[in-house]
C-alpha positions, 0 to 999 in steps of 0.5 A: 394245867390248861389245854387249847381247843379251837384257839381257846384255852380250857382249864383241866384239873390235875389228877392228884398223885399218891405220895409214893408216885411223886419222886419229890416226896421221897425226899420228905420235907427236905426237897432241894429247891433246885430239884423242885424247880427242875421238876416244875420246868420238866412238867412245863416242858412236857406240856409245851411239847404236847401242845406243839405236837397238837398244833403241828397236827392241826397245821398238817390238817389245814395244809392237807385241806388247802391242797385238797381245795387247790386240786379241786379248784384246778380240776374245774369244780369251783366248789359251788355246792348249794347248801 
């Protein structure tokens, strides 16, 4: 599994699950291929949904920062702070 952080992708190790907690293990060795495929698709969809939520949050932060700077500029403070 990969996780984005600041435009970079970072590898995250997956936590191994016990046999009783993985529903595919309930079928033993005779797991239907379509069930295995749908399970993988669901896992990927869940990862994409989390990534989308994180990106939306990041975009909202950038938009808020842009609005803040726009108000600051209109106010007359050009943001010429010395560092």
